[in-house]
Rosetta silent file (secondary structure, phi, psi, omega in degrees, C-alpha in Angstrom):
SEQUENCE: MTAFARNQWYVAAYGREIGRELLGRTILGEPIAFYRSESGGAVVALHDRCVHRRYPLSASRLDGDRVVCGYHGFTYDTTGTCVFVPGQKRVPRTARVASYPVVEQDSLVWVWIGDPKSADPTAIPRAPWLADPHWTTVGGMEPIDADYGLLVDNLMDLSHETYLHGGYIGTPEVAETPITTTVDEGADVVRVSRHMDDAECPPFYARSTGIEGRITRWQDIEYHAPCLYLLHSRIAPVGVLPGPDGDDPDAFHVEITYAITPSTEHSVYDFWAVSRDFAQDDEDVTTFLHDFNRTVVMQDVDALNLLQRALDTEPEGYQELSINIDTGGLAARRILARLAAEGAPAASASVTGR
SCORE:     score description
SCORE:     0.000 S_00000001
   1 L     0.000  135.895  177.968  139.775   41.673  -24.892 S_00000001
   2 L   -79.740  123.466 -178.337  139.098   38.666  -22.665 S_00000001
   3 L   -69.127  148.416  179.708  141.385   35.779  -23.636 S_00000001
   4 L   -79.954  135.825  169.720  139.795   32.439  -24.501 S_00000001
   5 L   -94.151  104.652 -167.300  140.163   29.487  -22.138 S_00000001
   6 L   -83.111  -41.591 -176.878  140.371   26.717  -24.742 S_00000001
   7 L   -81.109   65.862 -175.693  140.656   23.474  -22.761 S_00000001
   8 E  -147.133  163.137  172.572  137.129   23.826  -21.431 S_00000001
   9 E   -91.171  139.524  177.451  133.558   22.761  -22.081 S_00000001
  10 E  -133.752  147.432  175.542  131.182   25.296  -23.615 S_00000001
  11 E   -75.965  126.085  179.504  127.466   25.227  -24.364 S_00000001
  12 E  -101.267  -26.817 -175.221  126.933   25.131  -28.123 S_00000001
  13 E  -171.441  163.822  162.329  123.160   24.767  -28.252 S_00000001
  14 E   -76.104  149.591  178.296  120.039   23.596  -26.516 S_00000001
  15 H   -56.990  -34.106 -178.163  119.364   19.951  -27.260 S_00000001
  16 H   -68.729  -17.013 -179.030  116.120   20.938  -28.959 S_00000001
  17 H   -79.374  -19.911 -172.480  118.033   23.023  -31.512 S_00000001
  18 L  -106.165  124.599  179.122  119.935   20.072  -32.963 S_00000001
  19 L  -145.422 -136.158 -177.800  118.214   17.559  -35.188 S_00000001
  20 L   -94.276   11.210  169.311  118.523   16.247  -38.729 S_00000001
  21 L  -106.391  135.598  179.931  119.198   19.702  -40.131 S_00000001
  22 L   -66.481  135.136 -179.710  122.801   20.880  -40.002 S_00000001
  23 E  -120.349  126.552  178.361  123.368   23.692  -37.491 S_00000001
  24 E  -102.419  130.810  173.291  126.376   25.991  -37.683 S_00000001
  25 E  -137.729  148.208  174.980  127.835   27.721  -34.631 S_00000001
  26 E  -108.555  119.024 -177.330  131.179   29.430  -34.083 S_00000001
  27 E  -119.391  120.039 -177.646  132.696   28.628  -30.687 S_00000001
  28 L    51.560   39.517  179.394  135.923   30.387  -29.640 S_00000001
  29 L    81.381   -3.166 -179.189  136.513   31.238  -33.286 S_00000001
  30 E   -96.050  116.747  175.330  136.064   27.622  -34.391 S_00000001
  31 E   -74.926  127.764 -174.822  133.274   27.101  -36.963 S_00000001
  32 E  -131.716  138.266  174.966  131.435   23.884  -36.056 S_00000001
  33 E  -106.782  130.750 -178.021  128.591   21.986  -37.751 S_00000001
  34 E  -116.591  146.559  170.558  126.212   20.020  -35.514 S_00000001
  35 E  -162.592  168.341  176.293  123.644   17.331  -36.278 S_00000001
  36 E  -102.669  138.280  176.996  122.069   14.216  -34.780 S_00000001
  37 L   -72.307  153.182  175.710  122.908   10.780  -36.079 S_00000001
  38 L   -69.268  -37.634 -177.849  120.135    8.564  -37.379 S_00000001
  39 L   -90.507   98.109  176.646  121.381    5.657  -35.305 S_00000001
  40 L    96.708  -19.897  176.848  120.842    6.557  -31.646 S_00000001
  41 L    74.624   17.482  178.663  120.396   10.295  -32.079 S_00000001
  42 L   -67.589  146.774  177.924  123.820   11.214  -30.693 S_00000001
  43 E   -79.407  132.771  177.375  125.000   14.745  -31.419 S_00000001
  44 E  -111.221  137.985  178.106  127.878   14.985  -33.896 S_00000001
  45 E  -128.824  116.589 -179.511  130.165   18.038  -34.062 S_00000001
  46 E  -122.019  151.413  174.381  132.484   18.489  -37.050 S_00000001
  47 E   -58.799  132.251 -167.461  134.708   21.336  -38.155 S_00000001
  48 L   -89.734   41.420  175.729  132.489   23.428  -40.395 S_00000001
  49 L  -144.464  123.140  175.894  134.785   23.773  -43.397 S_00000001
  50 L   -63.582  142.744 -178.219  135.282   21.238  -46.196 S_00000001
  51 L   -68.359  -18.739 -173.555  138.957   20.403  -46.725 S_00000001
  52 L   -75.864  -63.720  179.623  138.636   20.972  -50.463 S_00000001
  53 L  -130.843   19.751  172.876  137.609   24.627  -50.858 S_00000001
  54 L    69.465   22.947  178.461  136.516   25.487  -47.303 S_00000001
  55 L   -67.629  137.397 -178.905  132.795   25.414  -48.080 S_00000001
  56 L   -64.161  124.648  177.437  130.712   25.441  -44.864 S_00000001
  57 H   -68.194  -27.472  179.369  129.434   21.962  -44.096 S_00000001
  58 H   -67.388  -15.131  176.036  126.551   23.511  -42.152 S_00000001
  59 H   -99.252   15.329 -176.891  125.302   24.830  -45.511 S_00000001
  60 L  -106.353 -148.979 -177.259  125.458   21.335  -47.011 S_00000001
  61 E  -141.786  163.061  176.613  123.229   18.250  -46.573 S_00000001
  62 E  -100.002  142.587  169.599  123.034   14.934  -44.779 S_00000001
  63 E  -126.125   94.661 -170.065  122.990   11.529  -46.429 S_00000001
  64 L    67.012 -124.228  178.197  122.186    9.219  -43.537 S_00000001
  65 L   -99.012   10.560 -179.540  124.863    9.976  -40.967 S_00000001
  66 E  -104.908  147.068  177.468  127.265   11.418  -43.523 S_00000001
  67 E   -99.867  124.453  179.446  127.698   15.057  -44.457 S_00000001
  68 E  -105.452  115.569 -178.380  127.855   15.754  -48.183 S_00000001
  69 L   -57.869  132.013 -176.047  129.540   19.052  -48.989 S_00000001
  70 L   -77.017   -0.146 -178.344  127.143   21.234  -50.934 S_00000001
  71 L  -100.986  -54.122 -177.298  129.876   22.567  -53.224 S_00000001
  72 L  -130.524    4.913  171.877  131.755   19.553  -54.676 S_00000001
  73 L    87.480    3.797  173.145  130.344   16.531  -52.859 S_00000001
  74 L   -53.484  135.494 -172.109  133.193   15.610  -50.505 S_00000001
  75 E  -122.449  133.832 -173.823  131.513   13.309  -48.005 S_00000001
  76 E  -123.517  142.372  174.381  132.398   12.894  -44.312 S_00000001
  77 L   -88.815 -175.017 -173.739  131.408   10.329  -41.687 S_00000001
  78 L   -68.669  -15.196  177.694  130.676   11.105  -38.041 S_00000001
  79 L   -90.107   -5.212 -176.888  134.390   11.017  -37.145 S_00000001
  80 L    92.464    0.175  179.289  135.230   13.663  -39.744 S_00000001
  81 E   -77.135  131.425  176.412  136.910   11.180  -42.071 S_00000001
  82 E   -76.202  127.122 -176.912  136.297   11.834  -45.758 S_00000001
  83 E  -113.403   -4.220  178.475  134.857    8.680  -47.346 S_00000001
  84 E  -156.556  135.509  169.725  134.168    9.971  -50.864 S_00000001
  85 L  -129.178  148.662 -175.756  135.649   12.525  -53.246 S_00000001
  86 L   -73.441  142.796  169.749  134.292   13.241  -56.722 S_00000001
  87 L    81.415    3.132  179.029  135.975   11.914  -59.859 S_00000001
  88 L  -157.677  155.649 -179.453  138.372    9.438  -58.235 S_00000001
  89 L   -86.088  -32.687 -176.695  138.396    6.302  -56.124 S_00000001
  90 L   -81.852  128.531  175.582  141.319    7.192  -53.890 S_00000001
  91 L   -95.354  123.020  179.924  140.527    9.459  -50.974 S_00000001
  92 L   -55.515  141.776 -177.237  143.555   11.565  -49.975 S_00000001
  93 L   -59.631  -32.260 -177.759  144.929   10.621  -46.583 S_00000001
  94 L   -86.816    3.698 -178.305  144.662   14.203  -45.342 S_00000001
  95 L   -81.481   84.745  176.408  141.006   14.503  -46.363 S_00000001
  96 E  -156.277  154.215  173.672  139.416   14.752  -42.948 S_00000001
  97 L  -117.801  159.296 -178.986  137.973   17.412  -40.691 S_00000001
  98 L   -69.076  143.524  165.874  138.159   17.573  -36.918 S_00000001
  99 E  -109.541  148.205 -174.109  135.422   16.076  -34.791 S_00000001
 100 L  -113.957  140.052  173.278  134.826   17.570  -31.372 S_00000001
 101 L   -59.724  136.311 -177.440  133.915   15.828  -28.093 S_00000001
 102 E  -133.461  140.717  173.058  130.239   16.454  -27.289 S_00000001
 103 E  -133.387  132.338  174.307  128.118   15.817  -24.183 S_00000001
 104 E  -105.682  118.563 -173.165  124.367   16.356  -23.934 S_00000001
 105 E  -150.217  135.765  176.414  123.376   17.043  -20.341 S_00000001
 106 L    53.654   41.103  178.036  120.557   18.920  -18.600 S_00000001
 107 L    71.991    3.888 -179.907  119.005   19.898  -21.968 S_00000001
 108 E  -112.288  145.886  175.031  122.272   21.562  -23.046 S_00000001
 109 E  -104.937  116.799 -178.444  124.769   20.416  -25.670 S_00000001
 110 E  -102.409  140.339  176.694  128.338   20.948  -24.518 S_00000001
 111 E  -125.935  143.704 -179.255  131.337   20.912  -26.845 S_00000001
 112 E   -95.793  122.945  177.186  135.008   20.682  -25.888 S_00000001
 113 E  -110.416  103.918 -177.496  137.284   23.268  -27.480 S_00000001
 114 L   153.706 -158.283 -179.367  140.864   22.214  -26.882 S_00000001
 115 L   -68.155  115.564 -176.757  142.973   19.077  -26.701 S_00000001
 116 H   -58.400  -28.883 -179.049  140.486   16.202  -27.147 S_00000001
 117 H   -67.632  -17.598 -178.514  142.572   13.954  -24.887 S_00000001
 118 H   -95.311   -1.709 -175.497  141.858   16.306  -21.985 S_00000001
 119 L   -71.327  117.149 -179.771  138.062   16.283  -22.371 S_00000001
 120 L  -119.243  104.785 -178.075  136.502   15.021  -19.120 S_00000001
 121 H   -59.238  -27.004 -178.764  132.687   14.839  -19.197 S_00000001
 122 H   -70.618  -12.289 -179.943  132.536   14.633  -15.399 S_00000001
 123 H   -84.383   -6.099 -178.594  133.937   18.185  -15.216 S_00000001
 124 L   -73.246  126.232  178.615  130.815   19.696  -16.789 S_00000001
 125 L   -69.580  156.545 -173.748  128.839   21.666  -14.169 S_00000001
 126 L  -103.674  148.463  168.245  125.201   20.738  -13.648 S_00000001
 127 L  -138.028   69.069 -166.479  121.926   22.600  -14.032 S_00000001
 128 H   -63.567  -26.337 -178.366  119.579   19.653  -13.371 S_00000001
 129 H   -62.947  -21.247 -178.873  116.346   21.678  -13.132 S_00000001
 130 H   -63.678  -26.025 -178.971  116.537   22.326  -16.891 S_00000001
 131 H  -119.662   15.657 -176.561  115.533   18.709  -17.537 S_00000001
 132 L   -94.592  124.743 -179.502  113.587   18.024  -14.336 S_00000001
 133 L   -65.555  -14.527  177.652  109.826   17.430  -14.773 S_00000001
 134 L   -82.831   -1.578  175.941  109.248   19.013  -11.356 S_00000001
 135 L  -123.337  148.556  174.193  110.389   22.347  -12.796 S_00000001
 136 E  -110.693  129.598 -171.308  108.951   24.339  -15.695 S_00000001
 137 E  -125.124  138.670  167.772  111.532   26.061  -17.881 S_00000001
 138 E  -122.794  155.740 -178.585  111.498   28.706  -20.587 S_00000001
 139 E  -171.228  179.035  178.943  114.575   29.888  -22.412 S_00000001
 140 E  -173.423 -170.547  177.160  116.281   31.167  -25.508 S_00000001
 141 E  -144.618  136.135  176.846  119.560   32.438  -26.928 S_00000001
 142 E  -129.423  129.645  173.878  120.617   35.896  -28.040 S_00000001
 143 E   -79.324  145.178  179.224  123.905   36.782  -29.766 S_00000001
 144 E  -125.880  135.031  179.429  125.725   39.852  -28.496 S_00000001
 145 L   -90.258   66.517 -176.878  128.307   41.833  -30.472 S_00000001
 146 L  -154.085  160.662  172.607  130.639   42.323  -27.537 S_00000001
 147 L   -56.594  134.063 -175.839  133.585   40.780  -25.717 S_00000001
 148 H   -64.894  -23.434  176.726  132.236   37.858  -23.711 S_00000001
 149 H   -62.162  -27.512  177.729  133.931   39.237  -20.591 S_00000001
 150 H   -67.893  -34.230  176.982  131.414   42.094  -20.628 S_00000001
 151 H   -70.966  -37.539  175.424  128.565   39.598  -20.253 S_00000001
 152 H   -60.221  -48.086  177.775  130.377   37.942  -17.333 S_00000001
 153 H   -56.126  -45.631 -176.818  130.765   41.344  -15.672 S_00000001
 154 H   -58.593  -45.457 -174.946  127.100   42.113  -16.294 S_00000001
 155 H   -78.634  -26.305 -179.197  125.826   38.939  -14.664 S_00000001
 156 H   -77.885  -20.822  179.526  128.203   38.984  -11.707 S_00000001
 157 L  -117.825   94.539 -176.046  127.050   42.449  -10.617 S_00000001
 158 H   -82.582    2.058  176.223  123.256   42.449  -10.337 S_00000001
 159 H   -61.877  -21.326  179.182  123.103   45.974   -8.931 S_00000001
 160 H   -66.674  -16.271  177.448  122.560   47.058  -12.536 S_00000001
 161 H   -57.415  -36.643 -177.850  119.044   45.580  -12.262 S_00000001
 162 H   -60.494  -35.919 -171.303  117.979   48.683  -10.331 S_00000001
 163 H  -103.943  -43.578 -178.351  118.914   51.000  -13.168 S_00000001
 164 H   -81.472  -32.355 -174.253  118.880   49.020  -16.426 S_00000001
 165 L  -116.954   25.874  176.467  115.919   46.769  -15.576 S_00000001
 166 E   -60.359  137.396 -176.689  113.768   49.047  -13.418 S_00000001
 167 L    87.199   -2.763  178.499  110.101   48.219  -13.871 S_00000001
 168 L  -123.719  -73.316  177.579  110.971   44.625  -14.795 S_00000001
 169 L  -122.494   -9.266 -175.021  113.236   42.881  -12.260 S_00000001
 170 E   -94.311  141.464  172.242  115.018   45.810  -10.641 S_00000001
 171 L  -137.528  165.125 -178.614  114.113   47.588   -7.410 S_00000001
 172 H   -57.330  -33.261 -174.871  116.088   50.047   -5.253 S_00000001
 173 H   -64.289  -27.524 -178.734  116.984   47.328   -2.732 S_00000001
 174 H   -61.796  -45.663 -179.459  119.065   45.376   -5.263 S_00000001
 175 H   -75.332  -28.533 -173.572  121.595   48.178   -5.589 S_00000001
 176 H   -84.613  -20.256 -174.178  121.417   49.181   -1.916 S_00000001
 177 L   -85.475  127.208  178.169  121.952   45.745   -0.326 S_00000001
 178 L   -62.942  156.704  179.523  125.579   44.731    0.335 S_00000001
 179 L  -111.013  159.137  168.363  126.910   41.530   -1.201 S_00000001
 180 E  -119.027  138.402 -176.074  129.034   38.693    0.123 S_00000001
 181 E  -127.894  132.651  172.679  131.557   37.055   -2.217 S_00000001
 182 E  -129.429  147.518 -177.109  133.425   33.776   -1.903 S_00000001
 183 E  -127.784  126.644  174.358  135.884   32.288   -4.385 S_00000001
 184 E  -106.792   93.075 -176.639  136.776   28.614   -4.776 S_00000001
 185 L   -63.920  -35.098 -178.773  139.965   28.762   -6.835 S_00000001
 186 L   -66.019  -35.660 -179.292  140.310   24.996   -6.917 S_00000001
 187 L   -97.794   -3.017 -177.980  136.874   24.509   -8.466 S_00000001
 188 L    58.786   45.071 -177.500  136.950   27.756  -10.505 S_00000001
 189 E  -124.005  133.986  174.340  133.695   28.873   -8.888 S_00000001
 190 E  -116.842  131.664  178.305  132.710   32.375   -7.728 S_00000001
 191 E  -118.557  131.848  177.813  129.696   32.857   -5.456 S_00000001
 192 E  -130.416  126.132 -176.598  128.016   36.212   -4.862 S_00000001
 193 E  -122.552  141.681  175.229  125.030   36.531   -2.523 S_00000001
 194 E  -138.306  113.529 -178.286  122.598   39.336   -1.884 S_00000001
 195 E  -111.398  116.614 -179.122  119.827   38.714    0.688 S_00000001
 196 E  -109.822  111.910 -175.195  117.062   41.306    0.886 S_00000001
 197 E   -88.063  -11.241  178.636  114.733   40.694    3.839 S_00000001
 198 E  -152.563   95.139 -172.668  112.336   43.575    3.093 S_00000001
 199 E  -135.659  156.244  171.419  112.159   44.589   -0.550 S_00000001
 200 L   -63.893  144.602  178.712  109.762   45.864   -3.159 S_00000001
 201 L   -92.938  114.270 -178.234  108.330   43.087   -5.318 S_00000001
 202 L   -73.390  160.390 -178.096  109.214   43.751   -8.976 S_00000001
 203 H   -55.259  -33.698 -179.775  106.665   42.986  -11.726 S_00000001
 204 H   -54.191  -41.344 -178.388  108.603   39.888  -12.822 S_00000001
 205 H   -93.992  -34.656  179.924  107.742   38.187   -9.537 S_00000001
 206 H   -60.448  -44.918 -176.155  104.494   39.965   -8.611 S_00000001
 207 H   -77.691  -25.849 -179.036  102.769   38.879  -11.813 S_00000001
 208 H   -88.758  -29.409 -177.864  104.186   35.322  -11.842 S_00000001
 209 H  -102.617  -23.820 -175.702  103.672   34.469   -8.145 S_00000001
 210 L    83.595    5.135  178.256  100.683   36.639   -7.218 S_00000001
 211 L   -65.779  134.576  173.448  102.490   38.039   -4.178 S_00000001
 212 L  -113.482  138.887 -179.986  101.151   41.406   -3.061 S_00000001
 213 L    93.293 -164.423 -173.556  103.215   43.733   -0.922 S_00000001
 214 L   -84.448  160.688 -171.798  106.853   43.536    0.069 S_00000001
 215 E  -134.525  161.215  158.895  108.993   40.425   -0.110 S_00000001
 216 E   -91.274  135.208 -175.245  112.100   38.706    1.086 S_00000001
 217 E  -138.014  120.134  179.929  114.277   38.233   -1.975 S_00000001
 218 E  -115.395  133.194  174.980  117.495   36.248   -2.105 S_00000001
 219 E  -121.149  112.792  179.940  119.907   36.198   -5.018 S_00000001
 220 E  -119.756  105.980 -178.693  122.663   33.594   -4.785 S_00000001
 221 E   -86.924  141.257  176.020  124.986   33.539   -7.794 S_00000001
 222 E  -137.228  100.917 -176.727  127.132   30.517   -8.570 S_00000001
 223 E  -102.104  116.831  177.011  129.460   31.096  -11.538 S_00000001
 224 E   -98.688   98.122 -177.695  131.323   28.060  -12.856 S_00000001
 225 L   -64.468  142.556    4.742  134.038   29.540  -15.049 S_00000001
 226 L   -97.485   -7.430 -163.513  134.192   29.854  -17.918 S_00000001
 227 L  -111.663  -39.990 -165.662  130.696   29.059  -19.166 S_00000001
 228 E  -101.932  129.074  179.624  127.897   28.319  -16.701 S_00000001
 229 E  -120.740  126.503  179.923  126.192   30.941  -14.531 S_00000001
 230 E  -121.118  131.548  174.659  123.492   29.969  -12.046 S_00000001
 231 E  -118.794  108.760  178.352  121.294   32.395  -10.116 S_00000001
 232 E   -88.261  111.077 -173.874  119.368   30.729   -7.304 S_00000001
 233 E  -111.890  132.782  179.569  116.475   33.092   -6.607 S_00000001
 234 E  -125.493  131.392 -179.822  114.122   32.861   -3.623 S_00000001
 235 E  -132.182  134.252  178.224  110.992   34.998   -3.194 S_00000001
 236 E  -153.767  158.716  173.218  108.532   34.970   -0.301 S_00000001
 237 E   -54.984  145.805 -175.220  106.183   37.380    1.501 S_00000001
 238 L   -54.671  138.264 -179.819  108.164   39.642    3.790 S_00000001
 239 L    94.371  -14.660 -179.519  109.055   37.967    7.077 S_00000001
 240 L   -89.288  112.593 -179.981  108.986   34.408    5.687 S_00000001
 241 L  -120.742  155.309  177.317  112.438   32.884    6.109 S_00000001
 242 L   -59.450  145.397  177.298  113.634   29.302    5.739 S_00000001
 243 L   -72.851  172.454 -177.410  113.342   27.196    8.882 S_00000001
 244 L   -62.672  -23.723  178.494  116.383   25.848   10.764 S_00000001
 245 L   -94.077    9.148  179.392  116.121   22.571    8.858 S_00000001
 246 L    84.972   -0.124  179.572  116.015   24.379    5.520 S_00000001
 247 L   -65.050  133.864 -172.182  112.285   23.802    5.048 S_00000001
 248 L  -141.746   54.225 -170.497  110.916   26.545    2.800 S_00000001
 249 L   -72.420  -19.566 -175.492  107.282   25.705    1.920 S_00000001
 250 L   -99.169    9.836 -178.542  106.030   29.293    1.660 S_00000001
 251 L  -106.785  157.518  172.736  108.654   30.519   -0.801 S_00000001
 252 E  -105.517  136.263 -177.015  108.775   30.578   -4.572 S_00000001
 253 E  -118.619  133.170  177.546  111.993   29.387   -6.170 S_00000001
 254 E  -128.548  128.916  174.549  113.357   30.395   -9.546 S_00000001
 255 E  -105.546  117.578 -179.692  116.553   29.035  -11.071 S_00000001
 256 E  -107.717  121.047 -173.400  117.981   31.387  -13.678 S_00000001
 257 E  -116.284  132.462  171.988  120.611   29.795  -15.890 S_00000001
 258 E  -125.653  135.719  166.582  122.980   31.467  -18.316 S_00000001
 259 E  -109.134  123.200 -175.039  125.538   29.812  -20.555 S_00000001
 260 E  -106.521  100.346 -172.790  128.150   32.349  -21.608 S_00000001
 261 E  -116.378  111.705  177.452  129.792   31.013  -24.770 S_00000001
 262 E   -63.001  135.056  174.968  132.347   33.125  -26.648 S_00000001
 263 E   -98.116  -60.281  174.122  131.783   32.989  -30.394 S_00000001
 264 E  -130.505 -174.793  177.436  134.533   35.258  -31.677 S_00000001
 265 L   -64.213  -17.444 -174.156  136.750   37.896  -30.114 S_00000001
 266 L  -125.123   17.597 -179.300  133.920   40.355  -30.628 S_00000001
 267 E  -154.143  154.570 -176.807  130.775   38.278  -30.079 S_00000001
 268 E  -145.985  144.492  172.399  129.201   35.967  -27.512 S_00000001
 269 E   -89.858  127.624  179.679  126.214   33.626  -27.356 S_00000001
 270 E  -108.380   91.176  174.912  123.920   34.458  -24.441 S_00000001
 271 E   -83.192  131.979 -177.770  121.940   31.301  -23.618 S_00000001
 272 E  -136.533  148.273  177.719  119.304   31.985  -20.947 S_00000001
 273 E  -150.709  144.726  176.603  116.694   29.941  -19.120 S_00000001
 274 E  -123.625  119.223 -179.605  114.204   30.562  -16.306 S_00000001
 275 E  -115.447  141.251 -177.459  113.011   27.534  -14.301 S_00000001
 276 E  -134.977  154.987  178.700  110.300   27.660  -11.631 S_00000001
 277 L  -109.979   20.256 -177.939  108.810   25.319   -9.027 S_00000001
 278 L  -137.985  159.402  178.901  105.370   26.977   -8.914 S_00000001
 279 L    43.942   45.743 -170.300  102.379   27.408  -11.268 S_00000001
 280 L   -67.876  -29.235 -178.786  103.970   24.747  -13.388 S_00000001
 281 L  -100.630    9.320 -178.205  100.944   24.025  -15.564 S_00000001
 282 L   -88.741  104.252 -176.724   99.867   27.644  -15.941 S_00000001
 283 H   -65.945  -29.903  178.123  100.506   28.535  -19.580 S_00000001
 284 H   -64.789  -41.843  177.299   99.855   32.217  -18.925 S_00000001
 285 H   -64.996  -42.038  179.498  102.678   32.287  -16.375 S_00000001
 286 H   -59.788  -47.179  179.493  104.931   30.389  -18.763 S_00000001
 287 H   -63.792  -43.462 -179.890  104.282   32.835  -21.593 S_00000001
 288 H   -60.295  -48.488 -177.438  104.686   35.830  -19.298 S_00000001
 289 H   -64.554  -37.832  177.426  108.026   34.650  -17.888 S_00000001
 290 H   -63.637  -52.814 -174.457  109.383   33.855  -21.348 S_00000001
 291 H   -68.677  -40.480 -178.421  108.397   37.165  -22.898 S_00000001
 292 H   -66.820  -43.602 -178.454  109.215   39.289  -19.863 S_00000001
 293 H   -70.363  -34.603  176.891  112.625   37.707  -19.359 S_00000001
 294 H   -63.682  -36.223  175.546  113.492   37.991  -23.036 S_00000001
 295 H   -60.180  -43.089  178.127  112.766   41.715  -22.750 S_00000001
 296 H   -63.265  -44.689  178.656  115.206   41.868  -19.833 S_00000001
 297 H   -59.906  -42.996 -179.188  117.812   39.903  -21.791 S_00000001
 298 H   -67.618  -28.086  172.215  117.432   42.246  -24.763 S_00000001
 299 H   -63.464  -40.938  175.476  117.993   45.214  -22.452 S_00000001
 300 H   -65.242  -43.658  179.896  121.319   43.618  -21.538 S_00000001
 301 H   -57.611  -49.380 -179.075  122.080   42.878  -25.196 S_00000001
 302 H   -62.701  -40.529 -178.718  121.470   46.500  -26.205 S_00000001
 303 H   -66.741  -42.154 -177.941  123.490   47.818  -23.256 S_00000001
 304 H   -72.530  -35.577  174.118  126.480   45.543  -23.911 S_00000001
 305 H   -61.583  -41.938  178.457  126.477   46.277  -27.645 S_00000001
 306 H   -66.110  -43.180 -179.955  126.509   49.984  -26.783 S_00000001
 307 H   -62.187  -42.127  179.842  129.206   49.498  -24.156 S_00000001
 308 H   -62.540  -41.574  178.251  131.429   47.594  -26.591 S_00000001
 309 H   -63.332  -36.871  177.728  131.140   50.375  -29.165 S_00000001
 310 H   -66.642  -43.943 -179.429  132.077   52.895  -26.487 S_00000001
 311 H   -64.204  -32.131 -179.760  135.066   50.837  -25.356 S_00000001
 312 H   -65.344  -19.322  179.242  136.262   50.531  -28.945 S_00000001
 313 L   -96.969   -3.578 -179.039  136.739   54.303  -29.008 S_00000001
 314 L   -73.150  142.379  175.519  138.667   54.477  -25.732 S_00000001
 315 L   -67.482  150.975  179.537  142.386   55.318  -25.954 S_00000001
 316 L   -61.061  136.373  177.723  144.770   52.504  -25.082 S_00000001
 317 L    87.555   12.880  178.349  145.597   52.372  -21.389 S_00000001
 318 L   -62.196  149.790 -176.094  142.441   54.025  -20.084 S_00000001
 319 L   -95.046  123.855  178.724  141.928   53.523  -16.344 S_00000001
 320 L   -93.048  138.905  178.867  138.920   51.500  -15.222 S_00000001
 321 L  -101.988  130.198  176.653  137.348   52.214  -11.834 S_00000001
 322 L  -123.159  149.761 -179.482  136.072   49.315   -9.706 S_00000001
 323 L  -131.516 -170.289 -174.084  134.166   49.395   -6.396 S_00000001
 324 H   -57.641  -38.358 -176.736  132.778   46.911   -3.856 S_00000001
 325 H   -66.553  -12.216 -178.099  130.004   45.648   -6.126 S_00000001
 326 H   -91.190    3.738 -174.273  132.649   44.496   -8.625 S_00000001
 327 H   -56.393  -47.225 -179.240  134.244   41.964   -6.248 S_00000001
 328 H   -65.990  -43.058  179.612  132.636   38.940   -7.880 S_00000001
 329 H   -63.349  -39.593  178.613  133.283   40.137  -11.397 S_00000001
 330 H   -66.359  -37.945  176.261  136.944   40.836  -10.665 S_00000001
 331 H   -63.895  -41.249  177.693  137.330   37.357   -9.167 S_00000001
 332 H   -62.333  -41.099  178.013  135.759   35.877  -12.303 S_00000001
 333 H   -59.482  -42.923 -179.030  138.190   37.841  -14.475 S_00000001
 334 H   -63.049  -42.826 -179.970  141.165   36.455  -12.546 S_00000001
 335 H   -65.350  -43.462  179.596  139.940   32.880  -12.940 S_00000001
 336 H   -61.686  -40.394  178.331  139.268   33.354  -16.660 S_00000001
 337 H   -63.787  -40.472  178.875  142.757   34.785  -17.190 S_00000001
 338 H   -66.668  -44.028  179.380  144.309   31.817  -15.381 S_00000001
 339 H   -62.190  -39.029  178.504  142.267   29.275  -17.335 S_00000001
 340 H   -64.576  -41.639  179.761  143.235   30.956  -20.602 S_00000001
 341 H   -66.688  -39.184  179.215  146.912   30.873  -19.656 S_00000001
 342 H   -66.376  -32.828 -177.572  146.720   27.218  -18.625 S_00000001
 343 H   -88.585  -10.395 -174.476  145.066   26.269  -21.904 S_00000001
 344 H   -57.955  -44.503 -177.699  147.294   28.301  -24.192 S_00000001
 345 H   -62.131  -23.732 -177.864  149.957   25.594  -24.877 S_00000001
 346 H   -93.045    2.447 -173.815  147.226   23.200  -26.051 S_00000001
 347 H   -60.838  -36.728 -178.097  145.557   25.669  -28.368 S_00000001
 348 H   -68.157  -16.523  179.626  147.233   24.288  -31.477 S_00000001
 349 H   -90.502    2.004 -173.592  145.752   20.857  -30.703 S_00000001
 350 L   -68.833  -32.639  178.788  142.186   22.096  -30.716 S_00000001
 351 L  -134.602  127.855  178.375  141.581   21.285  -34.370 S_00000001
 352 L  -122.784  165.123  174.290  143.429   18.671  -36.370 S_00000001
 353 L    78.775   18.225  177.371  143.160   17.336  -39.851 S_00000001
 354 L   -78.509    0.000    0.000  142.718   20.648  -41.591 S_00000001
């Protein structure tokens, strides 16, 4: 099981998912209720269990900016302080639930799981194209019943595209082309690059760009542990390479974003988005990329669910084999283990007022 790194920011939702209806999500085992305030529309995140009988607040209702428990009416303000209990005027001093630091950035809602005093919004990695009008984005979220480390492994080694996603995004060149890996331990970032200068054009790109024939295809991964995964994808007719000044007018660019958010020890939220700088007003392309990419994501979901069930039957101490293509994934594992160890002493401070 991959240990949780608690003193970190994690994506809890897309901004569009949170409104005046309570939304429940479990992040690193912590049940959290989200909603937007009436005054200003800021996102509020409260521990999703009433202090009285542990009824989920996400199954309750809003009264203005206050949450009224749907079981016995305990009422909480945006800080998690209980301001009303039924049948008495005095509110017990311990009647409060935790509130969590929240930042809304680049169309994503980030929540801090850990010591609130350590929450630094400037440490959140960026994916600016998600909210940039010069890019068109489609996306979604799929839950996976697997250790979140399996999703990290999956995304760090794209050679599986050739075999799991053949006929969609995979071609033989993806598995055959060597990778280069660099690790920035100070920034907790792993980069894995695969540049294919003469490759088959998979349907995902042929149908969205209109390119016929072979292509140059670059995949540059940038994984910001523990949560944000960026795949900078470049596609162009074969032979078209960026100029010495970086000018790239004949290429198509796709930014593929994943937020990898552990839910429980055995489940993970797979947030995905595909952003493009071409055919931006073409609704047919938008629909195609959404539906086609969701099919690819669901292939990963099915594979990881199956893999987790297989791993659950393995005897303790089984030996795992790793090869060159696993370099990035192994580096990510090391960083995640270090972050989890660094955050462990603060774990008890993650939720207060229970």
